[in-house]
mmCIF file of the C-alpha atoms, coordinates in Angstrom:
data_MODEL
# 
_entry.id   MODEL 
# 
loop_
_atom_site.group_PDB 
_atom_site.id 
_atom_site.type_symbol 
_atom_site.label_atom_id 
_atom_site.label_alt_id 
_atom_site.label_comp_id 
_atom_site.label_asym_id 
_atom_site.label_entity_id 
_atom_site.label_seq_id 
_atom_site.pdbx_PDB_ins_code 
_atom_site.Cartn_x 
_atom_site.Cartn_y 
_atom_site.Cartn_z 
_atom_site.occupancy 
_atom_site.B_iso_or_equiv 
_atom_site.pdbx_formal_charge 
_atom_site.auth_seq_id 
_atom_site.auth_comp_id 
_atom_site.auth_asym_id 
_atom_site.auth_atom_id 
_atom_site.pdbx_PDB_model_num 
ATOM 1   C CA . UNK A 1 1   ? -41.763 16.119 -39.589 1.00 0.00 ? 1   UNK A CA 1 
ATOM 2   C CA . UNK A 1 2   ? -44.865 15.738 -41.771 1.00 0.00 ? 2   UNK A CA 1 
ATOM 3   C CA . UNK A 1 3   ? -47.251 17.720 -39.600 1.00 0.00 ? 3   UNK A CA 1 
ATOM 4   C CA . UNK A 1 4   ? -50.359 17.133 -41.702 1.00 0.00 ? 4   UNK A CA 1 
ATOM 5   C CA . UNK A 1 5   ? -50.016 13.423 -42.420 1.00 0.00 ? 5   UNK A CA 1 
ATOM 6   C CA . UNK A 1 6   ? -53.218 11.394 -41.827 1.00 0.00 ? 6   UNK A CA 1 
ATOM 7   C CA . UNK A 1 7   ? -53.617 11.038 -38.074 1.00 0.00 ? 7   UNK A CA 1 
ATOM 8   C CA . UNK A 1 8   ? -55.823 9.010  -35.725 1.00 0.00 ? 8   UNK A CA 1 
ATOM 9   C CA . UNK A 1 9   ? -56.515 10.246 -32.181 1.00 0.00 ? 9   UNK A CA 1 
ATOM 10  C CA . UNK A 1 10  ? -58.365 7.968  -29.760 1.00 0.00 ? 10  UNK A CA 1 
ATOM 11  C CA . UNK A 1 11  ? -59.980 8.435  -26.358 1.00 0.00 ? 11  UNK A CA 1 
ATOM 12  C CA . UNK A 1 12  ? -62.489 6.554  -24.228 1.00 0.00 ? 12  UNK A CA 1 
ATOM 13  C CA . UNK A 1 13  ? -65.611 7.301  -26.277 1.00 0.00 ? 13  UNK A CA 1 
ATOM 14  C CA . UNK A 1 14  ? -64.219 9.146  -29.326 1.00 0.00 ? 14  UNK A CA 1 
ATOM 15  C CA . UNK A 1 15  ? -61.920 8.215  -32.160 1.00 0.00 ? 15  UNK A CA 1 
ATOM 16  C CA . UNK A 1 16  ? -60.849 10.869 -34.646 1.00 0.00 ? 16  UNK A CA 1 
ATOM 17  C CA . UNK A 1 17  ? -60.041 9.191  -37.965 1.00 0.00 ? 17  UNK A CA 1 
ATOM 18  C CA . UNK A 1 18  ? -58.545 10.691 -41.139 1.00 0.00 ? 18  UNK A CA 1 
ATOM 19  C CA . UNK A 1 19  ? -61.186 12.205 -43.408 1.00 0.00 ? 19  UNK A CA 1 
ATOM 20  C CA . UNK A 1 20  ? -61.380 10.632 -46.883 1.00 0.00 ? 20  UNK A CA 1 
ATOM 21  C CA . UNK A 1 21  ? -63.703 10.933 -49.860 1.00 0.00 ? 21  UNK A CA 1 
ATOM 22  C CA . UNK A 1 22  ? -65.181 7.562  -48.848 1.00 0.00 ? 22  UNK A CA 1 
ATOM 23  C CA . UNK A 1 23  ? -66.885 9.370  -45.962 1.00 0.00 ? 23  UNK A CA 1 
ATOM 24  C CA . UNK A 1 24  ? -69.018 11.481 -48.307 1.00 0.00 ? 24  UNK A CA 1 
ATOM 25  C CA . UNK A 1 25  ? -72.253 9.403  -48.067 1.00 0.00 ? 25  UNK A CA 1 
ATOM 26  C CA . UNK A 1 26  ? -72.329 9.201  -44.271 1.00 0.00 ? 26  UNK A CA 1 
ATOM 27  C CA . UNK A 1 27  ? -71.412 12.864 -43.765 1.00 0.00 ? 27  UNK A CA 1 
ATOM 28  C CA . UNK A 1 28  ? -74.060 13.921 -46.278 1.00 0.00 ? 28  UNK A CA 1 
ATOM 29  C CA . UNK A 1 29  ? -76.662 11.842 -44.420 1.00 0.00 ? 29  UNK A CA 1 
ATOM 30  C CA . UNK A 1 30  ? -75.670 13.405 -41.097 1.00 0.00 ? 30  UNK A CA 1 
ATOM 31  C CA . UNK A 1 31  ? -75.769 16.914 -42.581 1.00 0.00 ? 31  UNK A CA 1 
ATOM 32  C CA . UNK A 1 32  ? -79.395 16.390 -43.570 1.00 0.00 ? 32  UNK A CA 1 
ATOM 33  C CA . UNK A 1 33  ? -80.421 15.984 -39.910 1.00 0.00 ? 33  UNK A CA 1 
ATOM 34  C CA . UNK A 1 34  ? -79.982 19.651 -38.952 1.00 0.00 ? 34  UNK A CA 1 
ATOM 35  C CA . UNK A 1 35  ? -79.726 23.079 -40.589 1.00 0.00 ? 35  UNK A CA 1 
ATOM 36  C CA . UNK A 1 36  ? -76.494 23.961 -38.711 1.00 0.00 ? 36  UNK A CA 1 
ATOM 37  C CA . UNK A 1 37  ? -77.076 27.725 -38.553 1.00 0.00 ? 37  UNK A CA 1 
ATOM 38  C CA . UNK A 1 38  ? -73.892 29.827 -38.694 1.00 0.00 ? 38  UNK A CA 1 
ATOM 39  C CA . UNK A 1 39  ? -71.799 26.752 -39.610 1.00 0.00 ? 39  UNK A CA 1 
ATOM 40  C CA . UNK A 1 40  ? -70.693 25.806 -43.136 1.00 0.00 ? 40  UNK A CA 1 
ATOM 41  C CA . UNK A 1 41  ? -72.005 22.259 -43.402 1.00 0.00 ? 41  UNK A CA 1 
ATOM 42  C CA . UNK A 1 42  ? -72.880 21.286 -47.012 1.00 0.00 ? 42  UNK A CA 1 
ATOM 43  C CA . UNK A 1 43  ? -76.299 19.743 -47.649 1.00 0.00 ? 43  UNK A CA 1 
ATOM 44  C CA . UNK A 1 44  ? -75.821 18.730 -51.281 1.00 0.00 ? 44  UNK A CA 1 
ATOM 45  C CA . UNK A 1 45  ? -73.669 15.935 -52.700 1.00 0.00 ? 45  UNK A CA 1 
ATOM 46  C CA . UNK A 1 46  ? -71.716 18.405 -54.811 1.00 0.00 ? 46  UNK A CA 1 
ATOM 47  C CA . UNK A 1 47  ? -71.214 20.703 -51.842 1.00 0.00 ? 47  UNK A CA 1 
ATOM 48  C CA . UNK A 1 48  ? -70.034 17.885 -49.573 1.00 0.00 ? 48  UNK A CA 1 
ATOM 49  C CA . UNK A 1 49  ? -67.686 16.586 -52.266 1.00 0.00 ? 49  UNK A CA 1 
ATOM 50  C CA . UNK A 1 50  ? -66.130 20.046 -52.594 1.00 0.00 ? 50  UNK A CA 1 
ATOM 51  C CA . UNK A 1 51  ? -65.972 20.365 -48.795 1.00 0.00 ? 51  UNK A CA 1 
ATOM 52  C CA . UNK A 1 52  ? -64.007 17.123 -48.460 1.00 0.00 ? 52  UNK A CA 1 
ATOM 53  C CA . UNK A 1 53  ? -61.839 17.756 -51.513 1.00 0.00 ? 53  UNK A CA 1 
ATOM 54  C CA . UNK A 1 54  ? -60.851 21.188 -50.244 1.00 0.00 ? 54  UNK A CA 1 
ATOM 55  C CA . UNK A 1 55  ? -59.874 19.717 -46.869 1.00 0.00 ? 55  UNK A CA 1 
ATOM 56  C CA . UNK A 1 56  ? -57.764 17.002 -48.529 1.00 0.00 ? 56  UNK A CA 1 
ATOM 57  C CA . UNK A 1 57  ? -56.054 19.515 -50.818 1.00 0.00 ? 57  UNK A CA 1 
ATOM 58  C CA . UNK A 1 58  ? -55.234 21.737 -47.850 1.00 0.00 ? 58  UNK A CA 1 
ATOM 59  C CA . UNK A 1 59  ? -53.880 18.696 -46.026 1.00 0.00 ? 59  UNK A CA 1 
ATOM 60  C CA . UNK A 1 60  ? -51.630 17.880 -49.002 1.00 0.00 ? 60  UNK A CA 1 
ATOM 61  C CA . UNK A 1 61  ? -50.299 21.448 -48.851 1.00 0.00 ? 61  UNK A CA 1 
ATOM 62  C CA . UNK A 1 62  ? -49.505 21.253 -45.128 1.00 0.00 ? 62  UNK A CA 1 
ATOM 63  C CA . UNK A 1 63  ? -52.362 23.450 -43.928 1.00 0.00 ? 63  UNK A CA 1 
ATOM 64  C CA . UNK A 1 64  ? -54.839 21.176 -42.164 1.00 0.00 ? 64  UNK A CA 1 
ATOM 65  C CA . UNK A 1 65  ? -55.459 17.778 -40.569 1.00 0.00 ? 65  UNK A CA 1 
ATOM 66  C CA . UNK A 1 66  ? -59.122 16.844 -41.154 1.00 0.00 ? 66  UNK A CA 1 
ATOM 67  C CA . UNK A 1 67  ? -60.995 14.153 -39.238 1.00 0.00 ? 67  UNK A CA 1 
ATOM 68  C CA . UNK A 1 68  ? -64.271 12.332 -39.058 1.00 0.00 ? 68  UNK A CA 1 
ATOM 69  C CA . UNK A 1 69  ? -65.532 11.979 -35.483 1.00 0.00 ? 69  UNK A CA 1 
ATOM 70  C CA . UNK A 1 70  ? -66.459 8.432  -34.466 1.00 0.00 ? 70  UNK A CA 1 
ATOM 71  C CA . UNK A 1 71  ? -68.573 7.497  -31.433 1.00 0.00 ? 71  UNK A CA 1 
ATOM 72  C CA . UNK A 1 72  ? -66.737 4.374  -30.264 1.00 0.00 ? 72  UNK A CA 1 
ATOM 73  C CA . UNK A 1 73  ? -69.708 3.183  -28.209 1.00 0.00 ? 73  UNK A CA 1 
ATOM 74  C CA . UNK A 1 74  ? -71.732 2.580  -31.368 1.00 0.00 ? 74  UNK A CA 1 
ATOM 75  C CA . UNK A 1 75  ? -68.980 2.441  -33.954 1.00 0.00 ? 75  UNK A CA 1 
ATOM 76  C CA . UNK A 1 76  ? -70.637 5.238  -35.921 1.00 0.00 ? 76  UNK A CA 1 
ATOM 77  C CA . UNK A 1 77  ? -69.365 8.413  -37.551 1.00 0.00 ? 77  UNK A CA 1 
ATOM 78  C CA . UNK A 1 78  ? -71.162 11.375 -35.968 1.00 0.00 ? 78  UNK A CA 1 
ATOM 79  C CA . UNK A 1 79  ? -69.466 14.439 -37.477 1.00 0.00 ? 79  UNK A CA 1 
ATOM 80  C CA . UNK A 1 80  ? -66.232 16.084 -38.530 1.00 0.00 ? 80  UNK A CA 1 
ATOM 81  C CA . UNK A 1 81  ? -63.541 18.442 -37.196 1.00 0.00 ? 81  UNK A CA 1 
ATOM 82  C CA . UNK A 1 82  ? -60.051 19.733 -38.065 1.00 0.00 ? 82  UNK A CA 1 
ATOM 83  C CA . UNK A 1 83  ? -56.696 20.952 -36.873 1.00 0.00 ? 83  UNK A CA 1 
ATOM 84  C CA . UNK A 1 84  ? -55.999 23.791 -39.290 1.00 0.00 ? 84  UNK A CA 1 
ATOM 85  C CA . UNK A 1 85  ? -54.064 26.960 -40.091 1.00 0.00 ? 85  UNK A CA 1 
ATOM 86  C CA . UNK A 1 86  ? -50.763 25.602 -38.807 1.00 0.00 ? 86  UNK A CA 1 
ATOM 87  C CA . UNK A 1 87  ? -48.429 28.555 -38.222 1.00 0.00 ? 87  UNK A CA 1 
ATOM 88  C CA . UNK A 1 88  ? -44.641 28.316 -38.322 1.00 0.00 ? 88  UNK A CA 1 
ATOM 89  C CA . UNK A 1 89  ? -43.549 31.775 -37.247 1.00 0.00 ? 89  UNK A CA 1 
ATOM 90  C CA . UNK A 1 90  ? -40.607 33.512 -38.906 1.00 0.00 ? 90  UNK A CA 1 
ATOM 91  C CA . UNK A 1 91  ? -38.309 33.978 -35.918 1.00 0.00 ? 91  UNK A CA 1 
ATOM 92  C CA . UNK A 1 92  ? -35.223 36.231 -36.095 1.00 0.00 ? 92  UNK A CA 1 
ATOM 93  C CA . UNK A 1 93  ? -32.069 34.300 -36.899 1.00 0.00 ? 93  UNK A CA 1 
ATOM 94  C CA . UNK A 1 94  ? -30.568 32.795 -33.761 1.00 0.00 ? 94  UNK A CA 1 
ATOM 95  C CA . UNK A 1 95  ? -33.676 33.263 -31.639 1.00 0.00 ? 95  UNK A CA 1 
ATOM 96  C CA . UNK A 1 96  ? -33.772 30.774 -28.738 1.00 0.00 ? 96  UNK A CA 1 
ATOM 97  C CA . UNK A 1 97  ? -37.530 30.553 -29.237 1.00 0.00 ? 97  UNK A CA 1 
ATOM 98  C CA . UNK A 1 98  ? -37.252 29.149 -32.762 1.00 0.00 ? 98  UNK A CA 1 
ATOM 99  C CA . UNK A 1 99  ? -38.081 25.458 -33.147 1.00 0.00 ? 99  UNK A CA 1 
ATOM 100 C CA . UNK A 1 100 ? -37.559 24.410 -36.768 1.00 0.00 ? 100 UNK A CA 1 
ATOM 101 C CA . UNK A 1 101 ? -40.253 22.078 -38.033 1.00 0.00 ? 101 UNK A CA 1 
ATOM 102 C CA . UNK A 1 102 ? -42.654 22.613 -35.142 1.00 0.00 ? 102 UNK A CA 1 
ATOM 103 C CA . UNK A 1 103 ? -45.741 24.813 -35.461 1.00 0.00 ? 103 UNK A CA 1 
ATOM 104 C CA . UNK A 1 104 ? -46.080 27.790 -33.138 1.00 0.00 ? 104 UNK A CA 1 
ATOM 105 C CA . UNK A 1 105 ? -49.873 27.996 -33.384 1.00 0.00 ? 105 UNK A CA 1 
ATOM 106 C CA . UNK A 1 106 ? -52.824 26.073 -34.762 1.00 0.00 ? 106 UNK A CA 1 
ATOM 107 C CA . UNK A 1 107 ? -56.580 26.444 -35.016 1.00 0.00 ? 107 UNK A CA 1 
ATOM 108 C CA . UNK A 1 108 ? -59.227 23.904 -34.024 1.00 0.00 ? 108 UNK A CA 1 
ATOM 109 C CA . UNK A 1 109 ? -62.406 24.303 -36.003 1.00 0.00 ? 109 UNK A CA 1 
ATOM 110 C CA . UNK A 1 110 ? -64.742 23.168 -38.777 1.00 0.00 ? 110 UNK A CA 1 
ATOM 111 C CA . UNK A 1 111 ? -66.455 21.167 -36.042 1.00 0.00 ? 111 UNK A CA 1 
ATOM 112 C CA . UNK A 1 112 ? -69.977 19.847 -36.422 1.00 0.00 ? 112 UNK A CA 1 
ATOM 113 C CA . UNK A 1 113 ? -71.853 16.929 -34.918 1.00 0.00 ? 113 UNK A CA 1 
ATOM 114 C CA . UNK A 1 114 ? -75.103 15.171 -35.692 1.00 0.00 ? 114 UNK A CA 1 
ATOM 115 C CA . UNK A 1 115 ? -77.918 16.284 -33.348 1.00 0.00 ? 115 UNK A CA 1 
ATOM 116 C CA . UNK A 1 116 ? -77.941 12.968 -31.481 1.00 0.00 ? 116 UNK A CA 1 
ATOM 117 C CA . UNK A 1 117 ? -74.210 13.315 -30.687 1.00 0.00 ? 117 UNK A CA 1 
ATOM 118 C CA . UNK A 1 118 ? -74.424 16.835 -29.277 1.00 0.00 ? 118 UNK A CA 1 
ATOM 119 C CA . UNK A 1 119 ? -74.200 17.388 -25.499 1.00 0.00 ? 119 UNK A CA 1 
ATOM 120 C CA . UNK A 1 120 ? -73.012 13.806 -25.088 1.00 0.00 ? 120 UNK A CA 1 
ATOM 121 C CA . UNK A 1 121 ? -69.369 14.306 -24.089 1.00 0.00 ? 121 UNK A CA 1 
ATOM 122 C CA . UNK A 1 122 ? -68.183 13.635 -27.631 1.00 0.00 ? 122 UNK A CA 1 
ATOM 123 C CA . UNK A 1 123 ? -67.221 17.227 -28.392 1.00 0.00 ? 123 UNK A CA 1 
ATOM 124 C CA . UNK A 1 124 ? -65.456 17.582 -25.038 1.00 0.00 ? 124 UNK A CA 1 
ATOM 125 C CA . UNK A 1 125 ? -63.301 14.494 -25.569 1.00 0.00 ? 125 UNK A CA 1 
ATOM 126 C CA . UNK A 1 126 ? -62.630 15.312 -29.225 1.00 0.00 ? 126 UNK A CA 1 
ATOM 127 C CA . UNK A 1 127 ? -61.369 18.750 -28.206 1.00 0.00 ? 127 UNK A CA 1 
ATOM 128 C CA . UNK A 1 128 ? -59.277 17.175 -25.430 1.00 0.00 ? 128 UNK A CA 1 
ATOM 129 C CA . UNK A 1 129 ? -57.665 14.821 -27.957 1.00 0.00 ? 129 UNK A CA 1 
ATOM 130 C CA . UNK A 1 130 ? -56.841 17.611 -30.402 1.00 0.00 ? 130 UNK A CA 1 
ATOM 131 C CA . UNK A 1 131 ? -55.636 20.015 -27.725 1.00 0.00 ? 131 UNK A CA 1 
ATOM 132 C CA . UNK A 1 132 ? -53.408 17.301 -26.251 1.00 0.00 ? 132 UNK A CA 1 
ATOM 133 C CA . UNK A 1 133 ? -51.868 16.632 -29.657 1.00 0.00 ? 133 UNK A CA 1 
ATOM 134 C CA . UNK A 1 134 ? -51.382 20.343 -30.323 1.00 0.00 ? 134 UNK A CA 1 
ATOM 135 C CA . UNK A 1 135 ? -49.819 21.210 -26.967 1.00 0.00 ? 135 UNK A CA 1 
ATOM 136 C CA . UNK A 1 136 ? -48.000 17.985 -26.074 1.00 0.00 ? 136 UNK A CA 1 
ATOM 137 C CA . UNK A 1 137 ? -46.887 16.563 -29.439 1.00 0.00 ? 137 UNK A CA 1 
ATOM 138 C CA . UNK A 1 138 ? -46.511 19.680 -31.576 1.00 0.00 ? 138 UNK A CA 1 
ATOM 139 C CA . UNK A 1 139 ? -45.848 21.833 -28.489 1.00 0.00 ? 139 UNK A CA 1 
ATOM 140 C CA . UNK A 1 140 ? -47.645 24.842 -29.934 1.00 0.00 ? 140 UNK A CA 1 
ATOM 141 C CA . UNK A 1 141 ? -47.732 28.122 -28.068 1.00 0.00 ? 141 UNK A CA 1 
ATOM 142 C CA . UNK A 1 142 ? -51.358 28.908 -28.914 1.00 0.00 ? 142 UNK A CA 1 
ATOM 143 C CA . UNK A 1 143 ? -54.555 27.224 -30.095 1.00 0.00 ? 143 UNK A CA 1 
ATOM 144 C CA . UNK A 1 144 ? -57.135 29.454 -31.764 1.00 0.00 ? 144 UNK A CA 1 
ATOM 145 C CA . UNK A 1 145 ? -60.886 28.779 -31.839 1.00 0.00 ? 145 UNK A CA 1 
ATOM 146 C CA . UNK A 1 146 ? -63.415 31.011 -33.564 1.00 0.00 ? 146 UNK A CA 1 
ATOM 147 C CA . UNK A 1 147 ? -67.085 31.089 -34.487 1.00 0.00 ? 147 UNK A CA 1 
ATOM 148 C CA . UNK A 1 148 ? -69.733 33.346 -35.963 1.00 0.00 ? 148 UNK A CA 1 
ATOM 149 C CA . UNK A 1 149 ? -70.471 36.176 -33.534 1.00 0.00 ? 149 UNK A CA 1 
ATOM 150 C CA . UNK A 1 150 ? -74.167 35.185 -33.606 1.00 0.00 ? 150 UNK A CA 1 
ATOM 151 C CA . UNK A 1 151 ? -73.543 31.534 -32.742 1.00 0.00 ? 151 UNK A CA 1 
ATOM 152 C CA . UNK A 1 152 ? -74.089 31.679 -28.996 1.00 0.00 ? 152 UNK A CA 1 
ATOM 153 C CA . UNK A 1 153 ? -74.256 27.891 -28.640 1.00 0.00 ? 153 UNK A CA 1 
ATOM 154 C CA . UNK A 1 154 ? -70.804 27.556 -30.144 1.00 0.00 ? 154 UNK A CA 1 
ATOM 155 C CA . UNK A 1 155 ? -69.424 30.504 -28.190 1.00 0.00 ? 155 UNK A CA 1 
ATOM 156 C CA . UNK A 1 156 ? -70.632 29.045 -24.904 1.00 0.00 ? 156 UNK A CA 1 
ATOM 157 C CA . UNK A 1 157 ? -69.215 25.629 -25.801 1.00 0.00 ? 157 UNK A CA 1 
ATOM 158 C CA . UNK A 1 158 ? -65.803 27.178 -26.511 1.00 0.00 ? 158 UNK A CA 1 
ATOM 159 C CA . UNK A 1 159 ? -65.864 29.035 -23.198 1.00 0.00 ? 159 UNK A CA 1 
ATOM 160 C CA . UNK A 1 160 ? -66.698 25.780 -21.390 1.00 0.00 ? 160 UNK A CA 1 
ATOM 161 C CA . UNK A 1 161 ? -63.512 24.303 -22.825 1.00 0.00 ? 161 UNK A CA 1 
ATOM 162 C CA . UNK A 1 162 ? -61.560 26.926 -20.894 1.00 0.00 ? 162 UNK A CA 1 
ATOM 163 C CA . UNK A 1 163 ? -60.665 29.161 -23.846 1.00 0.00 ? 163 UNK A CA 1 
ATOM 164 C CA . UNK A 1 164 ? -60.357 32.900 -23.318 1.00 0.00 ? 164 UNK A CA 1 
ATOM 165 C CA . UNK A 1 165 ? -62.538 35.306 -25.306 1.00 0.00 ? 165 UNK A CA 1 
ATOM 166 C CA . UNK A 1 166 ? -60.344 37.785 -27.193 1.00 0.00 ? 166 UNK A CA 1 
ATOM 167 C CA . UNK A 1 167 ? -62.894 39.930 -28.989 1.00 0.00 ? 167 UNK A CA 1 
ATOM 168 C CA . UNK A 1 168 ? -64.753 40.288 -32.279 1.00 0.00 ? 168 UNK A CA 1 
ATOM 169 C CA . UNK A 1 169 ? -63.132 40.532 -35.691 1.00 0.00 ? 169 UNK A CA 1 
ATOM 170 C CA . UNK A 1 170 ? -65.578 42.659 -37.646 1.00 0.00 ? 170 UNK A CA 1 
ATOM 171 C CA . UNK A 1 171 ? -66.366 41.871 -41.301 1.00 0.00 ? 171 UNK A CA 1 
ATOM 172 C CA . UNK A 1 172 ? -63.925 38.991 -41.000 1.00 0.00 ? 172 UNK A CA 1 
ATOM 173 C CA . UNK A 1 173 ? -65.053 36.458 -43.602 1.00 0.00 ? 173 UNK A CA 1 
ATOM 174 C CA . UNK A 1 174 ? -68.054 35.193 -45.580 1.00 0.00 ? 174 UNK A CA 1 
ATOM 175 C CA . UNK A 1 175 ? -70.854 33.914 -43.349 1.00 0.00 ? 175 UNK A CA 1 
ATOM 176 C CA . UNK A 1 176 ? -72.463 30.521 -43.934 1.00 0.00 ? 176 UNK A CA 1 
ATOM 177 C CA . UNK A 1 177 ? -75.805 32.226 -44.619 1.00 0.00 ? 177 UNK A CA 1 
ATOM 178 C CA . UNK A 1 178 ? -74.360 34.329 -47.433 1.00 0.00 ? 178 UNK A CA 1 
ATOM 179 C CA . UNK A 1 179 ? -73.648 37.541 -45.534 1.00 0.00 ? 179 UNK A CA 1 
ATOM 180 C CA . UNK A 1 180 ? -70.483 38.999 -44.049 1.00 0.00 ? 180 UNK A CA 1 
ATOM 181 C CA . UNK A 1 181 ? -69.428 37.390 -40.790 1.00 0.00 ? 181 UNK A CA 1 
ATOM 182 C CA . UNK A 1 182 ? -68.127 38.952 -37.623 1.00 0.00 ? 182 UNK A CA 1 
ATOM 183 C CA . UNK A 1 183 ? -66.025 36.312 -35.858 1.00 0.00 ? 183 UNK A CA 1 
ATOM 184 C CA . UNK A 1 184 ? -65.825 35.781 -32.101 1.00 0.00 ? 184 UNK A CA 1 
ATOM 185 C CA . UNK A 1 185 ? -62.198 34.884 -31.359 1.00 0.00 ? 185 UNK A CA 1 
ATOM 186 C CA . UNK A 1 186 ? -60.923 32.671 -28.537 1.00 0.00 ? 186 UNK A CA 1 
ATOM 187 C CA . UNK A 1 187 ? -57.581 31.130 -27.596 1.00 0.00 ? 187 UNK A CA 1 
ATOM 188 C CA . UNK A 1 188 ? -55.810 28.778 -25.213 1.00 0.00 ? 188 UNK A CA 1 
ATOM 189 C CA . UNK A 1 189 ? -52.112 29.383 -24.511 1.00 0.00 ? 189 UNK A CA 1 
ATOM 190 C CA . UNK A 1 190 ? -49.486 26.794 -23.645 1.00 0.00 ? 190 UNK A CA 1 
ATOM 191 C CA . UNK A 1 191 ? -49.194 28.037 -20.069 1.00 0.00 ? 191 UNK A CA 1 
ATOM 192 C CA . UNK A 1 192 ? -52.968 27.687 -19.649 1.00 0.00 ? 192 UNK A CA 1 
ATOM 193 C CA . UNK A 1 193 ? -53.105 24.165 -21.034 1.00 0.00 ? 193 UNK A CA 1 
ATOM 194 C CA . UNK A 1 194 ? -52.404 22.170 -17.803 1.00 0.00 ? 194 UNK A CA 1 
ATOM 195 C CA . UNK A 1 195 ? -55.390 23.764 -16.028 1.00 0.00 ? 195 UNK A CA 1 
ATOM 196 C CA . UNK A 1 196 ? -57.620 23.409 -19.095 1.00 0.00 ? 196 UNK A CA 1 
ATOM 197 C CA . UNK A 1 197 ? -56.644 19.746 -19.447 1.00 0.00 ? 197 UNK A CA 1 
ATOM 198 C CA . UNK A 1 198 ? -57.445 19.024 -15.808 1.00 0.00 ? 198 UNK A CA 1 
ATOM 199 C CA . UNK A 1 199 ? -60.856 20.672 -16.149 1.00 0.00 ? 199 UNK A CA 1 
ATOM 200 C CA . UNK A 1 200 ? -61.743 18.768 -19.319 1.00 0.00 ? 200 UNK A CA 1 
ATOM 201 C CA . UNK A 1 201 ? -60.672 15.449 -17.820 1.00 0.00 ? 201 UNK A CA 1 
ATOM 202 C CA . UNK A 1 202 ? -62.821 16.125 -14.754 1.00 0.00 ? 202 UNK A CA 1 
ATOM 203 C CA . UNK A 1 203 ? -65.823 16.967 -16.941 1.00 0.00 ? 203 UNK A CA 1 
ATOM 204 C CA . UNK A 1 204 ? -65.465 13.660 -18.775 1.00 0.00 ? 204 UNK A CA 1 
ATOM 205 C CA . UNK A 1 205 ? -65.381 11.717 -15.506 1.00 0.00 ? 205 UNK A CA 1 
ATOM 206 C CA . UNK A 1 206 ? -68.631 13.300 -14.270 1.00 0.00 ? 206 UNK A CA 1 
# 
C-alpha cells in the first residue's frame, strides 16, 4: 500500500487536491493576504518554493500527503493542509494488534486558509475529509493535531473539532516568528471518531 501517493478527497463544498509546484503562484498570492501569526506560511517566492518542495520530498519518502484546499463553490484554491508524520509502530512479533502496511497514527496539520475562506465551513469539511480517510481507510488508532501555544484561534478551532487537549510540550520546536515554540497538543482516538464524525456532520448541515 502506497500510503503517501497523491490523493484527492472531495466533499460538498471542499475538494482536497494533491499539492504540486504548479500551485506556487496562487499559494503565494493567498499568503500575501494575511500575516498568519504563529503559522509557518511563506511570503516570498523562494520561501514558498522551498515550502512546496519540502512537502513533495517528504511525500516521496512516505512521510506526508500534502494538499491544496479548493472551494468547490467558486472553483478556487483557498489554502493548503496535510496528512503527515505517518507512524507505523514496531509491534512485538506475533502481536494481534500489528497490521502490516497500515499506519497506527497520523498528524493533521500545516493548515492555513485565505482570510475570505475562514469561518466558512471549509476548514470543518476539510478536517472531516482527512479524519474520515485516516480512521476509515487507513484505520489509524490516533490522529494528532498541534499548534503554537499562543495561537488561541487555532486551539479553539481544534477543540471545536472534538479533539482532546493533552497538554503543552515546552520548547518543542522552532516558532514561526523565530523564537522557540511551546506546542499545544491535541488528539482524536479511533474509539472517539464516531461521535466526532457525527458532530462535524451536524455542524456542516447547520
